[in-house]
N, C-alpha and C positions, 0 to 999 in steps of 0.2 A: 504494500500500500504506500509505496514511495511516491514522491513528487519532485519534479525538477525545481531546484532552488534558484531563484533569480537573484543576482547580485544586487546589493544596495546601490541606489543611484542618488546623487546629490541633487536636491531641489532648492532653488533660490528662495530666501525668506520672502521675497516679493510675491512669489507664486502663492504662498500660504496666506499672505495678507490679501491678495486678490480673491482667493477662495473665501475668506471670511467676509470680504465685501460683497461677493456674490450671494452668500448665505443671508446677509442682512437685507439685501434687495428682495430676495424671495420672501423673507419674513415680513417685510413691509408690505409686499403685494398681498400676502396671506391675510394680514390684518385689515387691509382695505376692501377685500372681497366679502360680499355677503348680501343677503336679501334685505335685511333691515337697514334703515338709514344709520349713518355713522353718528355715534354719540359717545361721550366719555363712559357712560354706563355699559353700552354694548361692547366697547373696546375692552374695558376692564373685566367684565364678567364673562364674555364669550370669546371674542376674537384673539385677545392676547393669550389667555390660557390655552386655546386651541393651537396657536402657533408655537408656544413653548412646549406643549405636548408633542407636537410633530417633530420638533428639533430633538427633544430628549429621546423619544422612541426610536427615531431614525438613527441617531448616533449609537445608542446602546445595541440595537439589533445588528447593525453593521459590524460593531466591535465583536459581538458574539459570533458572527460568521467567521471573522478572522481567527478568533481563538479556536473555534472548532476545526477549521482548516489546518491550523498549526498542530493541534494536539492529535487529530486523526490522521494528519499528513495526507490530505486529499483535498483538492481544490473544488470538488463538486458537492461538498457537504455544507450544511447550515441548519439551524434549528427546524425549519419547515421541511427539510428533506431527510431527516433522521428520526422523526417521530417525537421530537421534543415538544413541539407546540400541540400536537394531537394528544400527548399524554397529559399536558397541562389542562386541556379541555376536558379530558376524562376526569381529572381530579376535581374540576369545578362542578361537573355533574354529580359526582359521588358526594361531595360535601353538601351540595344543595339538597340531595335526597336525604342524607343522614341528619343534617342540621340546617333546616330551611332558613332559619333566621340568623345564621352565623354572620358576624361582621366581616367587612371587606378584608381586613388583615388575616383573618382565619382562612378565608377563601384563597388569598394569595399564598399563604404558607402551604396549604394543602396542594394547590396547583404546582408550586415549586417542588414539593416532594415527589409528586407524580412525574413532573418533567425530569427530575433527576433520575428517577427509576427508569423512565422510558429511554433516556440517553444511555444509562448504564446497560440496559438490555440490548440496545443497538451495538454498543461496543463489544459486548459478550458474543453476539451473533457474528460480528465481523471477525473477531479473533478465531472463531471456529471454522471460518472459511478456509478450504484447502488452498485456494488460489485467490490472492488479494488483488484482483484486477481493479484499477482505480474506477472504471466506469460502473462496475458491479456494486461498489460500496453505496453510492447514493440510490441505486435501484433497490437494493435491499432495504435501505432506510425508508424509501417511499412505500414499499410493500408493508413494512412494519407499521408505518404511519397509517396506511390504509386499514390494516387490521384493527389498530387502536381506535381509529375514527369510526369503524363499523360498530365496535363495541359501544362507543359513546353514543352513536346515533340510535342504537337499539335501546339503550337505557333511557335516552331522552324521549324516544317515541313511546315507550311503554309507560312512562310516567308523565306524559304530556308536557315535555320540556323542549320540544323541537324549536319553538320560536326563541326561547332563551338561548339555546345552543347556537342557533344561527347568529344571534347577536354577538356572542363571544368569538365565533370563528370567522367573522367578517371584520376586517380592519376598517373601522369607521370612526372618524373624529367629530362627527356632527353633534354628538352628545357631550362633548368635552366642555365643561363650564367650570367656573371658579368653585372650588370645593369638591370637584370630581376628577381632578387630574393630579393632585399633589403627590400621590403615591409614585408617580413617575420620577420625582426627584431622587428616589432611592436608586434608580438605575444610573443616575449621574454619578453617584458615589461609587458604584460598582465599576463604571468606566474609568474613574480615577484609580481604583485599585488595579485594574488591568494595565493601565499605563505604568504604574509604579513597578509592577511585576513583569513588564514587557520583555526584559532581557531573559528572564527565566522561561517565559513562554517560547521565546525564539530558540533557546537551547533545547527545551523539551520537544520542539518540533523537529529536531534533528534525529530523534529516535531515543529509545530507552538506553541503548548501549552507549551512545555518545553522551547522554546526560550523566550516566554513571561515571564515565571517564572524566567528565568535567566537575564531578563532585556534587551533582544536583540530584535531589530525591525526585525522580520522575513521577512516582505515584502521588506525591503530595502536590506537585504542580498540576498534575492532571485533575486531582480532586478539586483544587481551587478553581481551575478553569471551568470544569463542569458545573460547579456550584454557581459561578457567575452566570453562565449560560442559562441554567435552570431558573434562577431567581429572576433574571431579566425577562426571560420568556414568559414566566408566570405573571409578572407585574404588567407586562404589555398586554397579554391576553385578558387579564382581569379588567384592565382599564379601557382599552380600545379594541381588543380583538387581535386576530392573526394578520400579520403583514408578511406574505410569503416572498421568498427568493431575495429579499433585500440583502441578507447576509451572504448570498451567493454572488450577486452582481458586484457589490462595492469592493470587497477584498480582492477579487480578481482584477478589477480595473486598477486599483491602487498598486497591486503587486506588479502589474505590467509597467506602471509609471515610476515607482520608487523602489522596487525590489521587495524582498521578503523579510527584512528586518522589522520586527514588530514595533520597536520604539520609534523608528523613523516613519513607519506606515500608519500607526494608530491615529495621530492627529488628522491625517488625510482621510482615513476610513471614517472617523466620526464626522468630519466636515462633509464629505461626500454623501454619507448616509443621511444626514439631516437634510442636505440640499435636495437629494433625490426624493425623499418622502414629501418635502414641501412642494416640489415641482409636481409630483403625482397628485397631491391634494388639490393644488391650484387647477390642474387639468380637469380633475373630477368635478370640481365646483363650477367650471366654466362651460364644459361640453354640453350640458343639458340645463343650464341656468334657467330658472331658479332652483331646479332639482340638483341632486348630487349623486355622483358615482363614487362608491366607497374607495378609499385609498387601497384597500386590500385587493379590490378588483383590478384597478389600474396597474398596480404592482405585479399582480399575478400574470397579467397579459405580457407585460414587459419582461418579467423574470422568466416566463416560459420560453419566450423567444431567445433570450440570452442563454438559457440552459441548453437549448437545442444548438445554438451557435457553438458553445463549448464542446458539445458532443461531436458535432460535425467536424469542427476544427481538429479535434484529436483523431478522428477517423481518417481525415486526409493526411495528417502527420504520420499516422501509422502505416 
């Protein structure tokens, strides 16, 4: 399950400043778009929280994609292609059935535990594969996610929770308001932790043997990385729903631009992840204005095209 490592490339500070400027422009456009007339109350209660939520969720999910690709050593994986988000959805359905009136934090913790279990199960299945062909790894993840999703749908259908399940599994920021998005600030802290431990994740991405020779506890780094991915996936699913393929698109683009060094690439991954989610949200709000197309739908179409591009490019290279 090896992957070709791209050498680190130097990017001028002006490029990063330009990227931040572009993100601010997209954020300003996001705040200005809406059906209701602009007022301070609308800006403070609805549009600004929505924009902040888009930025936080986009950055965190993109960083999760990079961590998974480093730890699994495969460019085709991210939370929505290995069953992590589907497992988080199953956790939400289970806690809703067992404790219907549970607070949001309890739902988040339960979803995170299920997401961690789903990711661990994926890694166990991959390790049992006799041949670790890179293309087969995400296909196994998609099949595992399909099985978990089928179980979740069965439970939701049997207990009349399909509408609630669809809300969780569709990335939609239209309901983000002041007081309903603050949980996303937790993922900002996890992104900071990922940046602090970036060098360790880079070494862990070289393999267990290389990590041992470098004096690094590979299992501990793997556990920290998977915990970050699971908690971020759970928080985003609980708050706004599933945003597929974001963690697949952004790390691959950044890797082609700046190489595979995590510390060098993480700021770009977070920046591009936020910008891409903002752009998809703006497109979804303008295509059928005054109606909206959920961000998850727009990102799903874009991500599916990009995923096929990666597969076809690898086939031509082979």
